[in-house]
C-alpha positions as CSV (number, residue, x, y, z in Angstrom):
1,M,0.1,-0.1,-0.3
2,E,3.0,2.3,0.8
3,T,4.3,1.9,-2.8
4,L,0.8,2.7,-4.2
5,K,0.9,6.0,-1.8
6,G,4.1,6.9,-2.7
7,A,3.5,6.6,-6.7
8,L,0.9,9.2,-6.1
9,K,3.8,11.6,-4.8
10,S,6.2,10.7,-7.6
11,K,7.0,13.3,-10.2
12,T,8.2,10.8,-12.3
13,V,4.9,8.9,-12.2
14,W,2.8,11.8,-12.8
15,F,4.9,12.8,-15.7
16,G,4.9,9.5,-17.1
17,M,1.0,9.7,-16.7
18,A,0.8,13.1,-18.4
19,I,2.9,11.8,-21.4
20,A,0.6,8.7,-21.7
21,A,-2.7,11.0,-21.5
22,L,-1.2,13.6,-23.9
23,S,-0.4,10.8,-26.5
24,W,-3.7,9.5,-26.1
25,L,-5.3,12.9,-26.5
26,Q,-3.1,13.4,-29.7
27,Q,-5.0,11.2,-31.9
28,F,-8.1,13.6,-31.3
29,V,-6.2,16.5,-31.9
30,G,-3.6,15.8,-34.6
31,T,-0.9,18.1,-33.2
32,L,2.0,16.1,-34.7
33,E,0.8,15.8,-38.1
34,G,2.6,19.0,-39.2
35,L,5.9,18.3,-37.3
36,T,8.8,17.3,-39.4
37,P,10.7,13.9,-38.1
38,E,13.6,16.3,-37.0
39,Q,11.2,18.0,-34.6
40,V,9.6,14.7,-33.3
41,T,13.2,13.8,-32.4
42,I,13.5,16.9,-30.4
43,I,10.4,16.2,-28.6
44,G,11.2,12.7,-27.9
45,S,14.7,13.8,-26.9
46,G,13.2,16.5,-24.5
47,I,10.7,14.0,-22.7
48,G,13.8,11.5,-22.5
49,T,15.8,14.5,-20.7
50,V,12.9,15.3,-18.5
51,V,12.8,11.5,-17.1
52,I,16.4,11.2,-16.7
53,W,16.2,14.5,-14.6
54,L,13.5,13.3,-12.5
55,R,15.4,10.1,-11.9
56,L,18.3,11.9,-10.9
57,I,16.6,14.1,-8.3
58,T,14.7,10.8,-6.8
59,N,16.1,9.9,-3.6
60,A,13.5,7.6,-1.9
61,S,11.8,4.5,-3.2
62,L,8.1,4.7,-4.0
63,A,7.7,2.6,-0.5
64,Q,9.5,5.4,1.3
65,K,7.6,8.1,0.0
66,G,4.3,6.4,0.8
67,K,5.3,6.2,4.5
68,E,6.1,10.0,4.4
């Protein structure tokens, strides 16, 4: 149960949920339609960079966060 509580406090988990939601919504909006492959690469690289940054600032497991 602590792991689930910790997941709700995790910036990395929230970022992942936001990316998943935006990816799902994109099919209705079509915002990536006009982008070049280079622009899509830049966006993907930016997302990857944020995930790496979030991991670097993480100092507790999800279970530990759930106990806080």
